[in-house]
C-alpha positions, 0 to 999 in steps of 0.5 A: 844675510841673503838668502837663495831666490829658491829658497822659502823661509819660514817667515814666509809660509807664516804670511802665506799661511796666515794671509795669501794676500799679504804674502804676495803684497810683501812679494810685490816688495809693499811692507807691512804697517806691523813693522814693530811688531815683527820687529820684535818678533824677530828680537824674540826668536833670536833671544830665545834661540840664544837660552836654548844655545847657552842651555844645551851647552850647561847641560852638556858640561854638566854631564862632562862633570859627573861622568869624570866625577863617575870616572873619579868614583871608580878610580878610587874603588878600585885603588881601595880594593887593591890596596886592600890585597 
């Protein structure tokens, strides 16, 4: 994914905070010797993001089901009261 040159990524901030020299060398185009570790970290964060998104979807679906059940119970109660009159 292409990004704008005037934007700073969280990864760049992390690199700069950890080691300013490493950030400077990265800006000059030098590659890190820890590319496998970086790849593993990227994979971990991507997987974590997908798991969170799935959990949010499940929570929203559960809310919809709970609201539908509540509305159904209210309708049944109203129908029961209506039929007793």
